N, C-alpha and C positions, 0 to 999 in steps of 0.2 A: 504494500500500500504506500503510495507516495505521500509526501508531507506538504503538498500544496495547500494554499489558503482555502481553496474550494473543498478539498478533502477534509480539512480541519473543520470547516463550517458544517459540512455534511455530518461529520461525526458528532459535533455538538448538537445538531438537530436530532439525530437518532438517540443520543444519550438523554436529552431533555424529554423527548417523547416517551422513551421507555421508562425513565424515572417517574414521570407523572402517572404512568399506568400501574406502577408497582404498589402493592399494599405495604404497610409498615413492616410486616413480617418478612416480605420479600426483600425489602431494603436492607434490613438487618442481616439477612442471609448472605448478602454480598460482602459483609464485613467480618465474616468468621471463616475459620479454617476447619477442614475435616482431616482426620489422621487415621489411617487404617493399620498403623504399625502394630506389631504383636502386643506391645505393652499398653496400647491405647484402649480406652473404654468406649470410644465413639461408636455409635450405632447409626449408620447413615439414614436408614428409613425412619427410625424413631426420632432421632435427635435433630434431623435436618429436613423437616417436611417441606421447606420452601427452597431446598437446594443449599449450595455453599459457594462462597466467593472464591475460595482457594483450597487447594489440596496439597498436603505434604506427601512427597514420594518416598518417605522414610521406609514404607513397606517394600520398596524396591531394593533397599539395602539388605533386606533379609533373604533375597533370592540369589541364585547362582547363575542365572541366564537372563540376558537382556530381553529375549523374546517373551519371557514371563512378565517382565516389567511392562512391556508394551501392551501385553494382553490385559493386565490388571488396570493400567491407565484407561484403556478403552472401556472396560467394564464399569469403572467408577464414574467416568465422564458420562456414559450413557445413563446411569442411574441419576446423576445430578441433573442432567438435562430433563429427564422425565419427571423428577420431583419438582422442579421449578415451574410454577404456573406459566411463566413466560419463556420457558425453555432456555434459560441462560446458562451457558457452560461455565465451568470453573477454570481459574488459573491453576496451574500445577507448578510447584517449585521443587528444586533440587539443589543441593550444595555443589558448587563448582570451583572452589578455590584451587584445587589441584587437578582439575578435570571433573567430569560428571561423576558424582560419587555413587556409581552403580556398577554392577558386574559387566565386564566387557568393554567398558569405556576406556579411552586413552587417558593415561595418567601423566601428570606433569609435576615437576618439582614444586616444593612448597613456596609460599609467598616470598620468604626472605631469600631463597635461592633465585627466584625470578628477578628480584631486585638486584642481586649480585651481578646479573648480566649487564646492567646499565644499558639495556637494549630494548627500546620501545617497539621496534619493528618485530622482534621475536615475540614480544608480549602480545602484540596485535594478532600475529599468526596463531598464537596459542588461543587467544580469545575467540577467533573465528572458528577454530576447530571445536572449542567448547560449545559455542552457539549452535553449530551444526548438530552435534550429538544431543544437546539439550532438546532441540526442536524434534529430532528423530523419535525421541521417546515420549513426545507429547507434553513436555514441560515447557512452560512459557516464561518462567522466572528462574534466572540463573543467579544463585546466591554467591556473588563475588563481584568485584574484588574487595578484599579487606583493606580499607584505607586508613586504618589506625596508625598513628605515629607511635613508635615504640622506643622508649628511652631507658627501659628497665629490664635487664635480662633475667631477673627473678621471675617475671611474669611468664607463665607456662605457654602462653599463646604468642610469644614473640615471633615464632616461626611462621605465623600466618601473614605477617605484615610485610610491607616493603621497606621496613627498617625505620630509621630515626629521622630521615630528612623529608620535609614537606615538598620540596621541589622534585626530588627523585620519585616520591610517592605520587605526586601530581602527574608527572609525565608517564610513568609506568601504568598507573591506574587508568588514566584516560585512554591509553592504548588498549588495555584489556577490555574496557567498556565498549570502545569502538568496535573491537573484534567481535565480541559477543553479540552486539546488537546489529551487526552488519546485515544479517539475513532478513531483518525486519519482522521476524516472528518470535524473537526472544528478547527479553528485557533483563539487563543487569540490575542486581539489587546490591548496592554497596553498603558495607557495614564496617564498623559499628559506630554510628553517629551518636555521641561525639566525645572524644577524650578518654575512651574506654581503657586504654593501656597505660594511662597515667594514674591508675587506681592506687590508693594508699598502700604502702608496704609491698607492692607488687602482687597483690592478691586479686584474683579474678572476681569481678562484679562488685568490688568494694567502691566506696565513695571516692571520687576524684576531685581533689581541691585544685582547681585550675583557674587562675585569674582570667577575667573576661578578655583582655587583650591577647593573652597567650592562646586562649581557646580559639579565638578568631583568626589570629595571624598564622598559627602553626597547625593546630589540629583540624581546623575547618578547610584549610587550603586545598588538600587533595580532593575533598568533596566538591569544592568550588570548581576545580579544574574538570572533574568528571561531569559536572552539570553544564558548565559553560561550553566546554570543548567536546565532550563525549555525549552530550544530550542524554544523560543518565535518566532512566525511567523509574528506578526504585531505590529506596533507602530503608535500612533497618536501624532503629535506635538501639543504643547499648543498654546494658543492665545497670550501669553506674548511676549515681546521683551526683549532681554538680550544683554547688551553691544552694543546698537545701532542697533541691528538686530532683526526683527521679527523672532521668532524661525522657523516659517513655511517657511521663506525665507533665512535661515542660512545654507550655505554649511559647515561652520565650525562645527556646531552642528549636522546636519543631515547626513553629509557624512564623514567629517574628524573624528569626535568623534564617532558617533553612528555606522557607518559602518566600517571605517578603523581601529579605535582603539578598539572599543568594540566588533567587530566581528559580528554585526547584518547583516543578509542576507535575511530578509523577506521583506514585503511590508510596505511602509509608506503611510498612508491615512490621508488626511487633516481633522482637526476638521471642523465642519460645517461653511462654508464661510471663513475659515481661509486664503485661498489664496487671495480671493478678498480683505480681510481686510489689506493686505500688502499695497494696494493702497488706499482703502476707509477710513481706520482708522489710519494707520501709515503714509499715504501720501508719500510713496516712489514711485519714478518713475513718468512719465508724463501721463501714461495711464494704463488701466487694463492689457494690454498685457505685460507691464514691470513686473507686479506682477506674471503673469503666467510664464514668462521666468525665473524670479528669483527663483520661487518655484521649477520648474522642474530641474533647474541646482543645486539647493540645495539638491534635492533627494526626493521630494514629488511625489509619484507614482500615487496617485489618488486624484481627487477633489470631495469632498462631501459637501452637499447631492445631489447637482445638478450640471450640467455643466454650468459654468459661465465664468471663466477665461480660462479654458482648452478647448476652442472651436477650431475646426479645422481651421477656417478662421483666428483665432488669432495666433495660433501657426505656421501656414504655412509660415509666413513671415521669420521665423528663420531657415527654412530648408536650408541646405548647410553650416551652421556654425558648425564646428566640435564639439564644446562643446555641442551645442544643440542636434545635431544628436546622439551623444554618450549618452547624458542624456535620450533622448526619447527612444532609443533602450534599455537602461538598465531598464527603468521604465516598458516598455511594457513586456519585458522578465521576470521581477520579478513578474508581475501580472499573466502572463501565467504560469510561473513555479508553483506559489501557486495553481492555478486552477488544474494543473495536480497532484500536491502533495496531494491535498485534494480530488481528485477523482471527481471533479465537472463535467468533461466531461462525465463521466460514470454515475454519480448520481446527476443530476442537480435539481431534484424536491423534494419538501416536500413530506412527507408520504401522502397517500390518505386521504382526509378529514374524511372518515369513520374510519380510523385507527389511525390518529394522536393523538387522546386523550390517547391512550395506552402508549405513550412516556412521558406523562405529569403527574406530581403529583403522581409518583409512591411511594409506601411505603418507599423505601430506600431514596428517595429524601426528603420526609417529615421528616423522621427520622434524616437526615443530618441537615435540617433546625432547628429541635427541639434541636439537640445537640449544634449547634452554638449559638442558642438563650440562652440556659441555661448556657453554659460556658461563655457567654459574660457578664453576669450580675456581676457588681462590687459592693461589700459591702464596703462602704467608712467609715461608722461609725456604731457602735453598742454598746449601753450601757446596753446590756443584754436583750433587748426587743425582739430581733429576735433570733431564729424563733418563730413566733406566735403560740399560742396553738390552736388546732382544737376543744378544748372543747367549750361548749356553752358560747358565749360571744357576745356582740354587738360591731360592727365595724362601725365607721364613715368613709365613703369613699368620698373624696372631689376632685373636679377638672374636667375640660373638658376632660382631658386625661383618666379619669377613666371609662368613659362610651362611648368611641369612638374607634372603631377598626381602624379608619383612623390613629390614633396616633401611631399604631404599625409599620407603614410604613414611611420610610424617602424619600429622594430625589432619583430620578432615579428608581422609582418603578412604576408599572402600576397604582397603587392607586393614586400616586401624579400626574401622567400624565393626568388622566381622568378629573382632576379639571378644566382644560382649557375649557372643554365643558360645564362648569357651570358658564360661564361669568367671569372667572378669567383672569386677564391680564398675559400673558406669560412673564417669566423672563429668559428663556433658550436662550443662544446665538445661532444664526443660525436657530432658529425656530420661525415662525411667529404666531401671534394670530389666533385662530379659531373664526370666527364670530358665536356668539351664541345669540339666542333669549330667553334663559332661564333667563337672567338678563338684563332687559331693560336698555338702556343708561341713565345715570344720577341717577340710583337707588342704586348704590353701597354706602355702608356706611363703615366707618373705625371703628375699635375698639377704644373706648375712650383712648386718650393718645398715639396713635400710627398712623402710616401711612398704616397699614395692613388692607386689605379689610375684612369685616365680612364674615365668611365662609357661603356659600350657604347651607341651611339645607338639600338640596337634596343630597349633597355629601356623607354624612354618610349612607343614605338609599341606594345609589348606591353601596357604598363600601360593605355593608352587602349583597347585592344581588350578588356581585361577589365572596364573600367568605362566603357562607351560613353556613359553618361548624365552622366558627370562633366565638369566644365569646369576648366581651369586658372584661376588667379587672373586672368590676363589675359583669358581668354574670359568669365569671370564678370562682370568689370567692363564689358566691351563689351556683354554681354547685359542686365545690370541697369541700366546707366547709358548708354543709347543716345545721349544728347545729348553725351556726352563724347568727345573725341578722344584715343585712347590711343596714345602714342608709346613702343613697347616697344624695349628694347635689352638684350642679354645682359649686358654690363658686366663680369662677373667670374664665376668658378666658386664652388663652395662650400668650397674649401679652397686653401691655397697663396698665392702672391704674384704671380700672372699679372695684369699691368696692360695687356695688349695690346689689350683691348677697351674701355678707358676712354673714348677720344675720342668714339666713336659714342654711348656712353651719356651723356656730358656734353653732347653736342650735343642729345640728346633732352630733357634738362632745360632747356637754354637756350630751346628752342622751346615749353616748356610752362609752365602756370600753377603747377603743383604737382608734386612728385616723390614717388612711392612707391618706396622702395628696399627690396627684399627681401633679407634676409641670413640667415646661419646656416650650419650644417653639413648633411651628409646623414646622417640617422640610419637605420641599417639593418643588413644582414647582409652581410659580405664585404668584400673589399679595395677596393671602390670606394665604401665608406662612410667617413665620418670620425668616426662615433659608433656605438656598438652593442656587442653581446656580443663580448668579446675585442678591442675597439677603444677603448682607454683613451688619455688624453692628459695631457700636462703643462701644456698651455695651454688655459684655459677661456674665453679671449676670442675675439672674431671673428678669422678669418684675416686676414693682412696685406692681402690684396687688397681685402677689404671695408672694413677700417678706413681704409685709404688713400683708397678711393673716397669714403667719407662726408666725409672732410676736403676732398677735391677738389670734391665737389658743394657743400659749404657755401660755397665761394668764389664761387659763382654767385648767391648771395643769393636763392634760391628756397625756398619752404616745403618742408621735408623730413619725410616720414612714413616711419618705419622699421617694417617688419614682420619679425619674427624667427621662424625655424622651427628645430626641433631638439629633442633630448632633454635638453638642459640649458638653464638660463635664459640670456638674453642678458647678456653682460658686455662693455661697450664704452665706452671713454673718449670716442671720437669721437661715438657716438650720444648719450651724456649731454651732451656739450658743444654739439653742433650741431643735433641733431634737434629739430623742433618737436613731434613726437609719436613715441612708441614703443609698438607693440602686440606683446605676446608671444603668438604663435600656436601654439607647440608643433608637433605634427603632428596636425591635426584630422580626418583621415580623409575619407571619401567626401563628406561634406557640408561640408568645410572651406572651400572657396572661397565657397560661399553664406554661411557664417557670418561669414567675414572681411569680405566686401563689405557684409553687413547691418550690421556694427558700424562699419566705416569711414565709411559713408554715413548712419548714424543711424537705420536702420530697427529696429535692436535696440540695447539698452544694453550697454556693457561691464560685466560683473559678476564676472569671474574675479579670484581672489586668489592671491598667490604661495605655493605649498606648500613652497618651499625658500628659505632665505636665499641671497642672491646675493653672492658675494665680488667684490672688485675684481680680484683676481689669485689664481692657484693657490697663491701663497705664503701666503695666509691659511688655507688648508684644513687640517683640517676646520673649517668655520665654520657655526655653527647658533645659533639664538636661545635655546634652552633650555640654555645652557651653565651649569656650576656657578657658584655665588657665588665671587667672587675670581678669575674666569677671563675670557678673551677680552676683550670691550669692557666688562666689569665687573671687571677685574683690581684696580683701586682701590688700588694700592700707591704710585702716584706715580712720577715719573721725569723724565728730561730732555726727553722728548717725550710728546705726548698719545697717540701710537700707535706704529706701526713708524717707523723712520727715513724710509721711503719710501712709506708707505701708512697710511691709518687702520686702527685695530682694527675699527671699525664696518663694516657691510656696505654694499654698493652699494644693494641693495634688501632691506628687512626681510621676514621671514616674515609672511604675511597681507596684504601691501601690494597695492594696486590702486586705480586711479582710476575715477570714473564721469563721465557727462556732466551730472551734477547734484551737489549738495552735501548733506551731512547734518549734523545737529546732535544731540548727546546731552544728556540731562537726567534729572532725577528719579531719580538713582542711590540704591540702597539695598541693603545687605547685612546679612542677619539670619540667626539660627538659631532653629528652632522647638523645641518642648519635647522632641522626641526626637533633636535634634541635626542634623536635616537643614538644610542651608544654602540660603537663597534669595537670589539676587542679581538685581536688577531695574534696568532703566533705560528711559527713553523714547528713541526715535529719530525724528527729523523730517526729511523731505525738504524742504530749504529752497530748492530750485531750482525751475525752471519746467518741468522734464521729469520723467517718471516714472523711477524707478531702483530698484535693489536694493542695500541695504547688508548686508554680512556682518558681523554683530555677533559679536565674539570675546571670550570670557571666559577670563581668565588667573588663576592662583593662585600664591601663594608661601608656603612654610613659613618663618615668621620666626624660629622658635626650635627647630630640629631638633637631633637628637643626631648626625646625619651631615651632611656637606656636601650641600646640595640645589641644584637648578637655581634660577637667579635668578628665572625665571618659567616656568610650564608652562601650555600650553593645556588648559583643562578642558572647553570646549564651544564651540559656534558655532551661528549661525542666520542663514540668508538671510531678509532682511526686505524684501519688495517694497512700494514706497511710491509712491502718486501724488504729483504736485506738491503741496507744502505739507501732506501727510498726516503724521500722527503715529501711531505704534504703541508699545505697551508690550511689552518683552521680559523674560521672567523665566526664569532658569536655576535648576534644582534640582540641587544637588550633594549626593550621599550622602557621609557621612563616610568610608566605605571608599575612595572615590576618591582621597582625600588621603593614604592610607597609603603608606609606603615601607619598604624593608628596613632594619632596624636592624643593629647590630653583631653580632647573633645570627642574622641573615638571617631575621627574622620580620617579617611585614607589621604595621606599627605606626602608630598615629595619636597624635601627641603632644598633651599638654595645652598650651595656650598660644594665642597669636594667629596667625591666618592672614590674609594679605592677599589680597583679591580685586579684580581690575581688569577693566574693560570698555573696549574700544576698537576702533579701526579696523584695527590691526595690532600686531605685537609691538613695533614702534617708535613707535606712536602710540596710547598709552593715554589715555583720556578721563577716567575716574574710578577712584578706588581707595578701598577701605574695609576695615576689619578685623572679624573675627568671632572671638570667644573660644571655643575648644574646652575644655569644662569638665573632661574627664578623658581620660586616655590609653586607647586601645583597641587590641585586636589582632584581626586578620582572617585567615581562611584564604585560600589561593591563589585558589580559585574563587568566593569569597564577595564579591569586590571589585566595586564599580561601576567602569566603565571610561571612561565619558564622561557629561557632564552632559546632562540633558534640557532642552529649551527650549520655552517656550510663548509665542506671539505673539498679542496681542489689541489691540483698540482701547483707548486710555487710558480709565481710569475717569472718569466725570463728576465735576466738582467739587461 
């Protein structure tokens, strides 16, 4: 369906006419979700006599074949259309952060891995594949991207995000939204609006104390980009409360800010049980009806996953109150409008079960996953050991991660979801435990030195049955490097202090020429994971068993290569001290083993960059590069020590950091403003090594003379620059003046007259050149008139 003015007018007419024909019960039906999951008590015919506005495809996660999911979607949709007096079909939603979270779908690396690519083009390709598969199974709402800004690695869901920087998240998030919505039949639903990962103490769903200016300038920016540039159609509020208000019940945030200031005109769907929690968790109001009333007036259009607060008998008591009637009408019309825009009335069903597999795991989608996986790998240390030779040698391969394909998948993947069927206690908010007979009550054991349940051995077998084409890292090395002898040893688990398997692993290293030690946590869902939703931590470092093993291995004087997996960056004193190389692998999904082996053995170059600042210890958190002047490692007041008494102020790894197998040199820096005030910052970059490589050129800015305290530096733009050996290219960034605007003391977007400093470099901690540009006069900008990231042009250098 096109987006012409005539089409919009036609849709509005159809919506108005249909709305006027609906009874009150039919209107409320458009605001509620239906959930057929095994743990749900929903009864479609009994509880939803007028149909339902949205359906959760959680039931699909309980199946093993995508054909069954398509069949169930068609059955549910047929029933809903029949129940609705006006035959209104439902929207269906599915989680899509790492691909469609259903069996048989293409899987992609986690959000933080996607961000590490610094590649919006790859993100858009990924989004397009996700949109195609979402549409194929009859889902119209794709729940992604996650646009949370993450500055605290204690938070178990850091791996869902694009990291700590609002500019990086803006550009990557816009690309994903654009890709998902490209087919015109799927809508991206971005989450979690707003400030969710700034929760106190790094605890999931806790209150987030964020000043209004910071909330707007930093946490809202990626949403603004997705709305203004990606034409985002859906938003999910977060579980947190800000300034005394649960976000799900905040008219200030969901209407005044999101809709009136930021220009959002799509639907707002609650996070699971988010409306009920206004009453049950935050204890606002005297009854559940007060929470429903508050959420609807705030601007929450639909309640998910099931009808609880938005019941007709609950809401009917408010009919006749103008603010309620207006809010109800607006919500219902927004839901109907989206259904017309997405063509749900004309195309309500999944593809036929016999045909749906053709939309899944297409070669282009798998290629997109492989691209993101390969580009996401960050080389953090290399003392010349990498790339490894493919000539005959013996390789010790150690760690749980090395021979489990499950480790390639993080949270919000089909692989992590299936674990709840193996007796694992659920940790996801709004989702209840599934009763399982696979693990009898009282038989669960914890890994020594932890509270984490020992993984059911059947999990790995099931994972391999679902991805029969996949190889573990061990299998991939054996297949791709047949001349090598691989001496594998379990060594240690992914959590705790168990050292009972050390001896065998150390023997494997003694017998080998080089050791690859896989470390990290288990990122997933449930009580057998060490990271994920509802799985927060006070320790951001490697578990004791892994830290101790690296130290023990170092005493053998063999080259050590560390490969780290998980949803937060590696932070290890032992790895920094003893490793000859460190590769950050995140959770790279179904093509992960291929990608890792291709980088370890030099078939591909490491090009990933860190999307989050890495602290030495949780005691430094929150730690982020774009901290205000006079703060963090730019405190600049002097003192008895250069940092903490027991730790530097500076990070272990800076934002934007990452090594290559070649070297790069910068030159010909120039920063100027043209006659209309647009700023142009340019430099040359040369590959000075003997291998091809890709440098991610990063542009940072600093307001030198502001009226409010500003960040010491801010990322303005970035560009991946592929270079052959000894090749030079010219990179030019175009910065619109509005991108430099900030909120002044009157909360107006302003650009000061004065000098601005622009720096280009390899990371936030390795700036190569800086220069200033004079802004001749102060300017003011509207909320939606701002440029949100700089555009980059890469060309061969001009001839002398």
